[in-house]
C-alpha positions as CSV (number, residue, x, y, z in Angstrom):
1,M,-43.0,48.2,71.7
2,V,-39.2,48.7,72.3
3,W,-39.9,51.7,74.6
4,Y,-42.4,49.6,76.7
5,L,-39.9,46.7,77.1
6,K,-37.1,49.1,78.0
7,K,-39.3,50.6,80.8
8,R,-40.3,47.2,82.2
9,I,-36.7,46.0,82.3
10,S,-35.6,49.2,84.1
11,R,-38.2,48.7,86.7
12,F,-37.2,45.1,87.2
13,L,-33.5,45.8,87.5
14,S,-34.1,48.7,89.9
15,R,-35.8,46.2,92.3
16,S,-33.3,43.4,91.9
17,P,-30.3,42.6,94.0
18,L,-28.1,44.2,91.3
19,R,-28.5,47.6,93.0
20,F,-26.3,46.3,95.9
21,Y,-23.4,45.6,93.5
22,G,-23.0,49.3,92.7
23,K,-24.4,51.7,90.2
24,K,-21.6,51.1,87.6
25,L,-22.2,47.3,87.4
26,W,-25.9,47.8,87.5
27,R,-25.9,50.2,84.5
28,K,-23.6,47.9,82.5
29,R,-25.8,44.9,82.9
30,R,-29.0,46.9,82.2
31,Q,-27.4,48.1,78.9
32,L,-26.5,44.5,77.9
33,A,-30.1,43.3,78.6
34,I,-31.6,46.1,76.5
35,V,-29.3,45.3,73.6
36,A,-30.3,41.6,73.8
37,I,-34.0,42.5,73.7
38,I,-33.6,44.8,70.7
39,G,-31.6,42.1,68.8
40,I,-34.5,39.7,69.4
41,L,-37.0,42.2,68.1
42,L,-35.0,42.9,65.0
43,W,-34.7,39.1,64.3
44,V,-38.5,38.7,64.6
45,A,-39.2,41.6,62.3
46,T,-36.8,40.4,59.6
47,S,-38.3,36.9,59.7
48,F,-41.8,38.4,59.3
49,L,-40.7,40.5,56.3
50,K,-39.1,37.4,54.6
51,K,-42.3,35.5,55.1
52,E,-44.2,38.3,53.5
53,E,-41.8,38.3,50.5
54,Q,-42.6,34.7,49.8
55,L,-46.3,35.5,49.3
56,V,-45.6,38.0,46.5
57,S,-47.2,36.6,43.2
58,A,-45.1,35.6,40.2
59,K,-44.1,38.3,37.8
60,P,-46.2,38.5,34.6
61,M,-44.9,37.0,31.4
62,T,-42.8,39.3,29.2
63,V,-42.7,39.6,25.5
64,L,-38.9,39.4,25.0
65,A,-36.9,36.3,25.6
66,Q,-35.5,36.2,29.1
67,E,-33.7,33.9,31.5
68,L,-35.8,32.5,34.3
69,P,-34.6,30.9,37.5
70,I,-35.4,27.2,36.8
71,P,-36.1,25.3,40.1
72,L,-34.8,21.8,40.2
73,P,-37.3,19.1,41.4
74,K,-36.5,17.6,44.7
75,K,-35.2,14.1,44.6
76,S,-37.4,11.5,46.1
77,S,-36.3,9.8,49.2
78,G,-37.4,6.4,47.8
79,Q,-36.4,4.5,44.8
80,Y,-38.3,5.0,41.5
81,K,-39.6,1.7,40.1
82,L,-41.4,1.4,36.8
83,L,-44.4,-0.9,37.0
84,G,-45.8,-0.6,33.5
85,Q,-46.3,1.7,30.5
86,G,-48.2,1.8,27.3
87,D,-49.4,3.8,24.3
88,R,-53.2,3.3,24.4
89,I,-55.9,4.6,26.7
90,S,-59.4,3.0,26.7
91,L,-61.7,5.7,28.0
92,N,-65.2,4.4,28.8
93,G,-64.7,1.7,26.1
94,Q,-63.3,4.0,23.4
95,T,-59.6,3.5,22.7
96,W,-57.3,6.5,21.9
97,P,-53.5,6.7,21.3
98,A,-51.9,8.2,24.4
99,T,-48.7,7.4,26.3
100,W,-49.0,6.5,30.0
101,S,-46.8,5.2,32.8
102,K,-47.2,3.5,36.1
103,W,-44.5,3.6,38.8
104,Q,-43.9,3.3,42.5
105,I,-41.6,5.2,44.8
106,G,-40.5,3.1,47.8
107,T,-42.1,-0.2,48.7
108,N,-45.0,0.7,50.9
109,R,-46.6,3.4,48.8
110,K,-49.5,3.0,46.3
111,P,-48.6,3.2,42.6
112,H,-48.7,6.4,40.7
113,I,-50.4,6.6,37.3
114,A,-49.5,9.3,34.8
115,V,-50.3,10.3,31.3
116,T,-48.2,12.6,29.0
117,D,-49.4,16.2,28.9
118,A,-50.1,15.7,25.2
119,G,-52.1,12.6,26.0
120,L,-54.2,14.4,28.6
121,K,-55.0,17.1,26.1
122,Q,-55.9,14.8,23.3
123,T,-58.0,12.3,25.4
124,M,-59.6,14.3,28.2
125,G,-59.6,17.9,27.0
126,V,-57.1,19.2,29.6
127,E,-55.6,22.6,28.7
128,L,-52.1,23.5,29.9
129,L,-51.7,26.8,31.7
130,S,-48.6,28.9,32.2
131,S,-46.4,27.3,34.8
132,W,-42.9,28.1,36.1
133,D,-42.6,25.2,38.4
134,L,-40.8,22.0,37.1
135,T,-42.5,19.8,39.7
136,K,-46.1,20.5,38.8
137,Q,-48.2,21.7,35.9
138,A,-51.2,24.0,36.2
139,V,-54.2,23.0,34.0
140,Q,-57.7,24.2,33.2
141,W,-60.4,21.5,33.1
142,F,-63.9,22.6,34.1
143,T,-62.3,25.0,36.4
144,D,-61.8,28.8,36.8
145,P,-58.0,29.3,37.0
146,S,-58.6,32.7,38.8
147,A,-60.5,31.0,41.6
148,E,-59.3,27.4,41.6
149,R,-55.9,26.3,40.4
150,L,-55.8,22.6,39.4
151,T,-52.3,21.2,39.2
152,F,-50.7,17.8,38.4
153,P,-47.3,16.6,39.7
154,T,-44.9,16.0,36.8
155,L,-42.5,13.2,35.9
156,L,-39.9,13.9,33.2
157,T,-38.3,11.2,30.9
158,N,-36.1,11.5,27.9
159,Q,-39.1,11.8,25.5
160,Y,-42.1,12.8,27.5
161,R,-43.4,14.8,30.4
162,Y,-46.0,12.8,32.4
163,L,-48.7,14.4,34.6
164,D,-49.6,12.3,37.6
165,I,-53.4,11.8,37.6
166,T,-53.6,9.4,40.6
167,D,-55.2,11.8,43.2
168,F,-57.2,13.6,40.5
169,A,-58.8,10.3,39.3
170,D,-59.6,9.3,42.9
171,R,-61.4,12.6,43.6
172,L,-63.6,12.1,40.4
173,G,-64.3,8.5,41.1
174,W,-62.5,7.1,38.1
175,Q,-61.8,3.4,37.9
176,M,-58.4,2.5,36.3
177,L,-57.3,-1.0,35.2
178,F,-54.3,-2.1,33.2
179,D,-54.4,-4.5,30.3
180,G,-51.0,-4.9,28.7
181,T,-50.1,-1.6,27.1
182,T,-53.6,-0.3,27.5
183,L,-54.8,1.8,30.4
184,R,-58.5,1.4,30.9
185,I,-60.4,4.2,32.5
186,K,-64.1,4.3,33.4
187,S,-65.5,7.6,34.6
188,P,-69.0,8.3,36.1
189,T,-71.8,8.7,33.6
190,A,-72.4,12.3,32.7
191,T,-75.3,13.8,30.7
192,V,-75.5,16.5,28.1
193,T,-78.6,18.4,29.3
194,N,-78.8,21.2,26.8
195,I,-77.3,22.7,23.6
196,Q,-77.5,26.5,22.9
197,Q,-76.2,28.6,20.0
198,E,-75.4,32.3,20.3
199,Q,-75.6,34.6,17.3
200,P,-73.5,37.8,16.9
201,S,-75.4,40.9,17.8
202,K,-75.3,44.2,15.9
203,N,-73.7,46.0,18.7
204,G,-70.9,43.4,19.0
205,E,-71.9,41.9,22.3
206,V,-70.8,38.4,21.1
207,A,-67.2,38.5,19.9
208,V,-67.4,35.5,17.6
209,P,-69.7,34.7,14.6
210,H,-70.8,31.4,16.1
211,R,-70.8,30.1,19.7
212,I,-72.2,26.7,20.7
213,I,-72.6,25.9,24.4
214,L,-73.2,22.4,25.7
215,D,-74.5,22.1,29.3
216,L,-73.3,19.0,31.4
217,D,-74.3,17.7,34.8
218,L,-70.8,16.4,35.6
219,P,-67.3,17.2,34.4
220,T,-66.3,14.5,31.9
221,P,-63.6,13.7,29.4
222,W,-63.9,15.1,25.8
223,Q,-62.0,14.9,22.6
224,V,-61.8,16.9,19.4
225,S,-61.1,15.8,15.9
226,Q,-61.3,17.5,12.5
227,Q,-61.5,16.1,9.0
228,G,-61.5,18.8,6.4
229,A,-64.2,21.3,7.3
230,V,-66.0,18.9,9.6
231,L,-65.4,19.5,13.4
232,S,-66.3,16.6,15.7
233,L,-66.6,17.0,19.5
234,H,-66.7,13.6,21.3
235,I,-68.1,13.8,24.8
236,D,-68.1,10.9,27.4
237,A,-71.7,11.7,28.3
238,A,-75.2,10.5,27.4
239,A,-77.6,12.9,25.7
240,A,-80.8,13.8,27.5
241,P,-83.8,12.2,25.7
242,G,-85.5,15.4,25.1
243,L,-82.3,16.8,23.5
244,M,-82.2,14.1,20.9
245,E,-85.9,14.6,20.1
246,R,-85.3,18.3,19.6
247,Y,-82.9,17.7,16.8
248,Y,-84.5,14.5,15.5
249,P,-88.2,14.9,16.3
250,K,-90.5,11.8,16.2
251,P,-93.4,11.6,13.7
252,P,-96.4,13.5,15.0
253,E,-98.7,11.5,17.2
254,A,-102.2,10.7,16.2
255,T,-104.9,13.2,17.3
256,T,-107.9,11.0,16.5
257,D,-108.8,7.5,17.3
258,E,-109.4,4.7,14.8
259,Q,-113.0,5.9,14.1
260,G,-111.8,9.4,13.5
261,F,-113.1,10.9,16.8
262,P,-110.7,13.5,18.4
263,L,-108.6,12.3,21.3
264,P,-109.5,14.0,24.6
265,Y,-105.9,15.3,25.2
266,A,-102.4,15.2,23.7
267,T,-100.2,12.5,25.0
268,T,-97.0,14.6,25.2
269,E,-96.1,18.3,25.3
270,P,-94.6,19.8,22.1
271,I,-90.8,19.9,22.0
272,P,-89.3,23.3,21.3
273,P,-87.2,23.4,18.1
274,P,-83.4,24.0,18.4
275,N,-82.0,27.5,18.5
276,P,-81.3,29.0,15.1
277,G,-77.7,28.7,14.1
278,L,-75.4,26.3,12.4
279,P,-76.9,22.9,11.7
280,L,-75.6,20.3,14.2
281,R,-75.5,16.6,13.7
282,I,-75.8,14.7,17.0
283,E,-75.0,11.1,17.5
284,T,-75.4,9.2,20.8
285,S,-74.6,5.6,21.8
286,Q,-73.6,3.9,25.0
287,N,-73.2,7.0,27.1
288,K,-71.2,8.8,24.4
289,T,-72.3,11.9,22.5
290,T,-70.7,13.3,19.3
291,I,-71.5,16.8,18.0
292,R,-70.5,17.4,14.4
293,V,-70.6,20.8,12.7
294,D,-69.4,22.0,9.3
295,I,-67.0,24.9,9.8
296,P,-67.9,27.8,7.5
297,P,-65.1,29.0,5.3
298,G,-62.7,31.4,7.0
299,L,-63.6,30.4,10.5
300,H,-61.4,28.7,13.1
301,P,-62.6,26.5,16.0
302,R,-61.6,26.8,19.7
303,I,-63.1,24.5,22.3
304,W,-62.8,24.8,26.1
305,S,-64.5,23.9,29.3
306,V,-66.0,26.1,32.1
307,P,-67.4,25.4,35.6
308,A,-70.6,26.4,37.5
309,P,-72.4,25.2,35.5
310,Y,-70.3,22.6,33.8
311,R,-70.1,23.5,30.1
312,L,-68.2,23.0,26.9
313,V,-67.9,26.0,24.6
314,I,-67.2,25.9,20.9
315,D,-66.2,29.2,19.3
316,L,-66.0,29.5,15.5
317,A,-64.1,32.8,15.0
318,T,-62.7,34.6,12.0
319,D,-59.3,35.0,13.6
320,E,-57.0,32.2,14.7
321,V,-55.9,33.7,18.0
322,I,-53.8,31.5,20.3
323,V,-53.9,31.5,24.1
324,E,-50.8,33.0,25.8
325,R,-48.8,30.3,27.4
326,D,-45.4,30.1,29.2
327,I,-44.3,26.8,30.6
328,I,-41.0,25.6,32.0
329,W,-41.2,22.1,30.5
330,A,-37.8,20.8,31.5
331,T,-34.6,22.1,32.9
332,G,-33.3,24.3,30.1
333,L,-36.4,23.9,28.0
334,R,-39.2,26.6,28.0
335,Y,-42.3,26.4,25.9
336,R,-44.0,29.7,25.0
337,Q,-46.8,31.0,22.7
338,Q,-48.4,34.4,22.2
339,M,-49.6,36.9,19.7
340,F,-47.0,39.4,18.4
341,N,-47.8,42.8,16.9
342,L,-45.8,43.8,13.9
343,G,-47.1,47.0,12.3
344,S,-50.8,46.6,11.7
345,S,-50.5,42.8,11.7
346,Q,-50.8,40.3,14.5
347,F,-49.1,36.9,14.2
348,P,-49.5,33.7,16.4
349,V,-46.0,32.6,17.5
350,M,-45.0,29.4,19.2
351,W,-41.5,28.7,20.2
352,L,-39.1,26.8,22.5
353,E,-36.3,28.5,24.4
354,I,-33.4,26.1,24.8
355,N,-30.4,26.5,27.2
356,P,-27.7,24.3,25.5
357,R,-25.7,24.4,28.7
358,Q,-28.3,22.5,30.8
359,S,-28.2,18.8,30.0
360,I,-29.8,19.4,26.6
361,M,-28.3,18.4,23.2
362,L,-29.4,19.6,19.8
363,R,-28.8,17.2,16.8
364,P,-29.9,16.9,13.2
365,I,-32.5,14.2,12.6
366,W,-33.9,12.8,9.4
367,S,-36.6,10.4,8.2
368,N,-34.7,7.2,8.2
369,P,-31.4,6.6,10.2
370,N,-30.4,4.0,7.6
371,T,-30.6,6.2,4.5
372,L,-30.8,9.8,3.4
373,V,-33.5,9.1,0.9
374,G,-37.0,9.5,2.1
375,I,-39.5,11.9,3.8
376,T,-41.8,11.4,6.8
377,P,-43.8,13.8,9.1
378,L,-41.8,15.4,11.9
379,V,-44.0,13.6,14.5
380,E,-42.7,10.2,13.2
381,Q,-39.1,11.4,13.1
382,A,-39.3,12.7,16.6
383,K,-40.6,9.4,18.0
384,Q,-38.1,7.4,15.9
385,W,-35.1,9.4,17.2
386,Q,-36.7,9.5,20.7
387,V,-36.3,13.3,21.1
388,A,-38.3,15.4,23.5
389,A,-38.7,18.3,21.1
390,A,-38.0,19.1,17.4
391,I,-38.6,21.5,14.5
392,N,-38.4,20.9,10.8
393,G,-35.0,21.7,9.3
394,G,-33.6,22.4,5.9
395,F,-34.9,22.1,2.3
396,F,-35.3,19.0,0.2
397,N,-36.6,17.8,-3.2
398,R,-40.1,16.5,-2.6
399,N,-40.0,14.5,-5.8
400,T,-36.7,12.7,-5.3
401,Q,-37.0,12.9,-1.4
402,L,-33.3,14.0,-1.2
403,P,-31.7,16.8,0.9
404,L,-30.9,20.2,-0.5
405,G,-28.4,21.7,2.0
406,A,-26.0,21.0,4.8
407,I,-26.4,18.3,7.3
408,R,-23.5,17.5,9.6
409,R,-23.8,15.3,12.7
410,D,-21.0,14.5,15.2
411,G,-18.4,15.8,12.7
412,L,-19.5,13.7,9.7
413,W,-20.9,15.5,6.6
414,L,-24.1,13.7,5.8
415,S,-25.0,16.2,3.1
416,S,-23.0,19.1,1.8
417,P,-24.1,22.8,1.7
418,I,-25.4,24.3,-1.5
419,L,-25.2,27.8,-3.1
420,N,-23.4,29.4,-0.1
421,R,-26.7,29.6,1.7
422,G,-27.3,30.3,5.4
423,A,-26.5,27.6,8.0
424,I,-26.4,27.1,11.8
425,A,-23.5,25.3,13.5
426,W,-23.1,24.4,17.2
427,N,-21.3,22.3,19.7
428,D,-22.3,20.8,23.1
429,S,-20.5,23.6,25.0
430,G,-23.3,26.0,24.0
431,E,-21.3,27.8,21.3
432,V,-23.3,28.6,18.1
433,K,-22.5,30.2,14.8
434,I,-25.0,31.3,12.1
435,G,-23.7,32.5,8.7
436,H,-23.2,31.6,5.1
437,L,-21.5,28.3,4.4
438,S,-20.0,26.4,1.6
439,L,-17.7,23.3,1.4
440,Q,-14.5,23.0,-0.6
441,Q,-13.7,19.4,-1.5
442,V,-11.0,17.9,-3.7
443,L,-10.1,14.4,-4.8
444,I,-6.3,13.8,-4.9
445,T,-4.9,10.9,-6.9
446,S,-1.6,9.1,-6.4
447,T,-0.4,10.7,-9.7
448,G,-1.0,14.2,-8.3
449,E,-4.3,14.9,-10.1
450,R,-6.6,17.2,-8.1
451,L,-10.2,16.9,-9.1
452,P,-12.9,19.2,-7.6
453,V,-15.7,17.4,-5.8
454,L,-19.0,19.3,-6.0
455,S,-21.2,17.6,-3.4
456,V,-21.6,14.9,-0.8
457,N,-24.9,13.0,-0.7
458,S,-26.8,15.9,-2.1
459,G,-30.0,16.2,-4.1
460,Y,-28.6,19.3,-5.8
461,L,-27.3,17.9,-9.1
462,Q,-24.5,19.4,-11.0
463,S,-22.2,18.4,-13.9
464,G,-19.0,17.1,-12.3
465,I,-18.0,14.7,-9.5
466,A,-20.3,13.9,-6.6
467,V,-19.6,11.6,-3.6
468,H,-22.1,9.2,-2.1
469,T,-21.1,7.6,1.2
470,P,-22.7,4.7,3.2
471,E,-24.9,7.3,5.0
472,W,-26.7,7.6,1.7
473,G,-27.8,4.0,2.0
474,S,-26.7,0.6,1.1
475,T,-27.1,1.2,-2.7
476,Y,-27.2,4.1,-5.1
477,A,-29.6,4.5,-8.0
478,P,-28.4,6.9,-10.7
479,L,-30.1,10.3,-10.7
480,T,-29.4,11.6,-14.3
481,E,-29.5,10.1,-17.8
482,N,-25.7,9.4,-18.1
483,E,-23.3,8.8,-15.2
484,T,-20.1,6.9,-14.5
485,I,-20.1,5.1,-11.2
486,I,-16.6,4.7,-9.7
487,T,-16.4,2.5,-6.6
488,V,-13.7,3.4,-4.1
489,E,-12.8,1.0,-1.2
490,N,-10.0,1.5,1.3
491,D,-8.8,4.5,-0.8
492,R,-8.5,2.5,-4.0
493,V,-10.6,2.5,-7.2
494,I,-12.0,-1.1,-7.5
495,S,-14.5,-0.6,-10.4
496,V,-15.6,1.9,-13.1
497,E,-19.0,1.3,-14.6
498,P,-20.9,3.5,-17.1
499,F,-24.6,4.0,-16.7
500,S,-27.1,5.2,-19.4
501,R,-30.9,5.1,-19.5
502,I,-30.5,4.5,-23.3
503,P,-30.0,0.8,-24.1
504,L,-26.3,0.0,-24.8
505,L,-25.1,-2.0,-27.9
506,G,-26.9,-5.3,-28.2
507,N,-29.9,-3.8,-26.4
508,A,-28.3,-4.5,-23.0
509,L,-29.6,-2.2,-20.2
510,S,-27.2,-0.7,-17.6
511,K,-27.3,-1.6,-14.0
512,T,-29.9,0.5,-12.1
513,S,-28.4,0.0,-8.6
514,F,-24.9,0.2,-7.3
515,P,-23.8,-1.0,-3.9
516,I,-22.0,1.5,-1.7
517,P,-19.0,-0.2,0.2
518,S,-19.1,0.1,4.0
519,E,-15.4,1.0,4.0
520,G,-15.5,3.4,1.1
521,Y,-17.8,5.5,-1.2
522,L,-19.0,6.0,-4.7
523,L,-17.7,8.7,-7.0
524,V,-20.5,9.6,-9.4
525,V,-19.2,11.4,-12.4
526,R,-21.8,13.4,-14.3
527,D,-19.4,14.3,-17.2
528,R,-16.8,12.3,-19.1
529,S,-13.8,14.5,-18.5
530,S,-13.0,13.2,-15.0
531,A,-13.8,9.5,-15.4
532,D,-10.8,8.9,-17.7
533,V,-8.2,9.8,-15.1
534,L,-9.6,7.4,-12.5
535,P,-8.9,3.9,-13.8
536,V,-9.2,0.7,-11.6
537,G,-6.3,0.6,-9.1
538,T,-5.9,4.3,-8.7
539,I,-5.1,5.4,-5.1
540,V,-7.2,8.4,-4.1
541,R,-7.9,10.5,-1.0
542,L,-10.6,13.1,-0.2
543,E,-9.8,16.5,1.4
544,S,-12.5,19.0,2.4
545,Y,-12.8,22.1,4.5
546,P,-15.7,24.5,5.1
547,V,-15.7,28.2,4.1
548,P,-15.5,30.1,6.3
549,L,-13.0,27.8,8.1
550,E,-14.5,28.7,11.5
551,F,-17.4,26.3,10.8
552,D,-14.9,23.4,11.1
553,R,-14.9,23.6,14.9
554,Y,-18.6,22.9,15.1
555,P,-19.5,19.2,14.8
556,Q,-23.2,19.9,14.2
557,V,-24.5,21.8,11.2
558,M,-27.9,22.4,9.6
559,G,-28.3,24.4,6.4
560,A,-31.4,26.2,5.2
561,G,-31.7,29.9,4.4
562,P,-31.9,32.7,3.8
563,L,-29.9,34.3,6.6
564,L,-32.1,36.8,8.6
565,L,-30.1,38.5,11.3
566,Q,-26.5,39.0,12.3
567,N,-25.6,41.0,15.4
568,R,-29.2,42.2,15.6
569,Q,-29.1,43.6,12.1
570,I,-31.3,42.4,9.3
571,V,-29.0,40.9,6.6
572,L,-31.7,39.3,4.4
573,D,-30.5,38.8,0.8
574,A,-32.5,35.9,-0.6
575,K,-31.3,36.6,-4.2
576,A,-27.7,36.2,-3.2
577,E,-28.6,32.8,-1.8
578,Q,-30.2,32.0,-5.2
579,F,-33.8,31.5,-4.0
580,R,-36.5,31.9,-6.6
581,D,-38.6,35.1,-6.9
582,N,-41.9,33.3,-5.9
583,F,-40.2,32.1,-2.7
584,I,-38.7,35.5,-1.9
585,H,-42.1,37.3,-2.1
586,Q,-44.2,34.5,-0.6
587,A,-46.2,35.1,2.6
588,A,-46.5,31.7,4.4
589,H,-46.1,29.8,7.7
590,R,-42.4,30.1,8.8
591,S,-39.9,28.1,10.9
592,C,-36.8,29.8,12.2
593,I,-33.9,29.3,14.6
594,G,-32.0,32.0,16.4
595,T,-29.8,32.9,19.3
596,T,-30.1,35.5,22.0
597,A,-27.5,37.6,23.7
598,S,-27.5,35.2,26.7
599,G,-26.8,32.2,24.4
600,T,-30.4,30.8,24.5
601,I,-31.4,29.1,21.3
602,L,-34.9,29.9,19.9
603,I,-36.7,27.5,17.6
604,V,-39.8,29.3,16.3
605,A,-43.0,28.5,14.3
606,V,-45.2,31.4,13.1
607,G,-48.7,31.0,11.6
608,N,-51.0,33.1,9.5
609,R,-51.6,36.7,10.6
610,I,-55.1,37.6,11.8
611,G,-57.2,38.0,8.7
612,G,-54.4,37.2,6.3
613,P,-51.4,35.0,5.3
614,G,-48.3,34.2,7.2
615,P,-45.2,36.5,7.4
616,T,-43.0,37.4,4.5
617,L,-39.2,36.9,4.8
618,N,-38.8,40.6,5.8
619,E,-41.5,40.2,8.4
620,I,-40.1,37.0,9.9
621,A,-36.7,38.8,10.3
622,E,-38.4,41.6,12.1
623,L,-40.3,39.2,14.3
624,M,-37.1,37.3,15.3
625,R,-35.5,40.6,16.2
626,L,-38.6,41.6,18.2
627,M,-38.3,38.3,20.1
628,G,-34.8,39.1,21.2
629,A,-32.7,37.2,18.6
630,V,-29.2,38.4,17.8
631,D,-28.6,36.0,15.0
632,A,-31.3,34.2,13.1
633,L,-31.8,31.8,10.2
634,N,-34.9,30.9,8.2
635,L,-35.8,27.2,7.9
636,D,-38.0,25.4,5.5
637,G,-41.6,26.7,5.9
638,G,-45.1,26.6,4.5
639,S,-46.7,23.2,5.0
640,S,-43.4,21.9,6.3
641,T,-43.6,24.2,9.4
642,S,-43.8,21.9,12.4
643,L,-42.9,22.4,16.0
644,Y,-43.0,19.3,18.2
645,L,-42.9,18.8,22.0
646,G,-43.5,15.8,24.1
647,G,-45.6,13.8,21.7
648,Q,-47.6,16.5,19.8
649,L,-47.3,19.2,17.2
650,L,-47.8,22.6,18.9
651,N,-48.5,24.8,15.9
652,R,-50.9,22.7,13.7
653,S,-53.0,19.6,13.4
654,P,-50.8,16.6,12.4
655,H,-53.3,16.0,9.5
656,T,-52.2,19.3,7.9
657,A,-48.4,18.8,8.4
658,A,-46.4,17.8,5.3
659,R,-43.8,15.1,5.2
660,I,-40.3,16.5,5.5
661,H,-36.7,15.2,5.0
662,N,-34.9,16.4,8.1
663,G,-35.2,18.4,11.3
664,L,-33.5,19.5,14.5
665,G,-34.1,17.3,17.5
666,V,-33.8,18.3,21.1
667,F,-32.5,15.5,23.4
668,I,-32.8,15.9,27.1
669,Q,-30.9,13.9,29.7
670,T,-32.8,12.6,32.8
671,D,-32.2,9.8,35.3
672,R,-35.2,7.9,34.0
């Protein structure tokens, strides 16, 4: 190409008037022209290569935690205007809890309607796929992701991520109306045309013990619920008449007339019986069909949709295998899940990677902002504190519903650490410390007495002095048989009252509730030695400092334990942190928090291994190291293990999640 252009230019220049200006000038100008042409060709080639680079597919997901380039969504040229929102969706007459929003950008554009990603999953059966683009979310819904990629534009708020269904609903012919806080959707009537069951073959052609396939004539919304061992699949579709008769056959028709003579022909053809397999219960009413099946012991359900033909597939498998997923959910917040191999075991792991330097704050949350007494599910705590994500936190006494470990928020000790157990501390600059923690406290009187204080707002009861502040609640109810309640207001003892569950002289009963002053605290003395030196009128002050002192520079603290990793080394010593033997050797669901070398925070939930129980403490330490954690801390686990994102639990059904006392909330900052 270059040789050809050079030849043509030389021929042109040889015939041009330039030859009359002399050979020297002619050669110089010819060289300049050739250089210009070569420069243009290089520019064209470079542009072509850059264009080719843009077509290279995304890199596959990796196992170890890594930093991804997170694209920022483009700001809209128009002004965002909220037109309505609500928490209910009426889908073809059936109402489901789901958060939705309606907004407009600019004045001359049609409104946008969006549902949270959790709401779309729960009400329509949409499955989120891996996506590294903040502005849109890839989903699977009666589509083949390898051939057709269905995406929804996203809108992020402080609590939820909405998926814009405006164009999607138009294509499917959905009608949408608004009734207060309820979004009413009507979809075209679909039909369940057939139900098949596949059985496992001896040569292993079918990978699951039971597979149920439902054929549809149209893609349609569907929902799943489970109560105990009963799985219910609700489909917005009518059942074909012949299908119902297959499972609920009519009484046999008469073959003779009233006089007993044979009829000349049968009125209907016989209906084939259902395929052998699990007994199904089918209910149909008003263009809705519900399939119920009893899940055999040891099996786990998975339901998904496929295209061409449109089908819903129910697998009941022996192993609870999760689908690999990697989603950039918000700036600095990445949601991931996959199976991890550890020795001969495979564990389902779900986790969030948090960059604390990107408009994200991590804070302790608890069941009731007005008191430290009480337990609620993590989903309720997350909604009450208006967080985008959360994980269950430290330990607590399920009977008294009191905290058992450190909770510090914005520099204020809400509950003191116990037993020098592991804790995590952090600030809003992205600095994090994980290590053992205790709190030294002393009460100093005006006469120079120095009295040790054992705890602040703790459910861990010891003989000595405990402090209860207004964060405990408006009142304090004694926790042991005999206590002395000393009220301190404005650094002065204003009352000293004994308490006993045994009737006093004259059969008088002690008070059972003591108010906590808003400008003071209660000293609860659980032995008599200290109460005598604190008469009414005594001036007192409290001093406290954490051990190690480095923890004092972190305003946020959450205690749990045991400590798992420090500097990539397993430092697990549950006995030193005074955990009981049955806890130490238990294999169960686990919640953990850790940090990577790049400063990313990992909050992790791990379920049961394939064919067995969840990880032991040693195994969870190995898993955290495998995931790239440098330092790591075990959190409360078992039935407490809960990982929340954008309105839903990621790791389990909310029906199986226990109530908890506290957690770690992820607050994101947006302009909406």
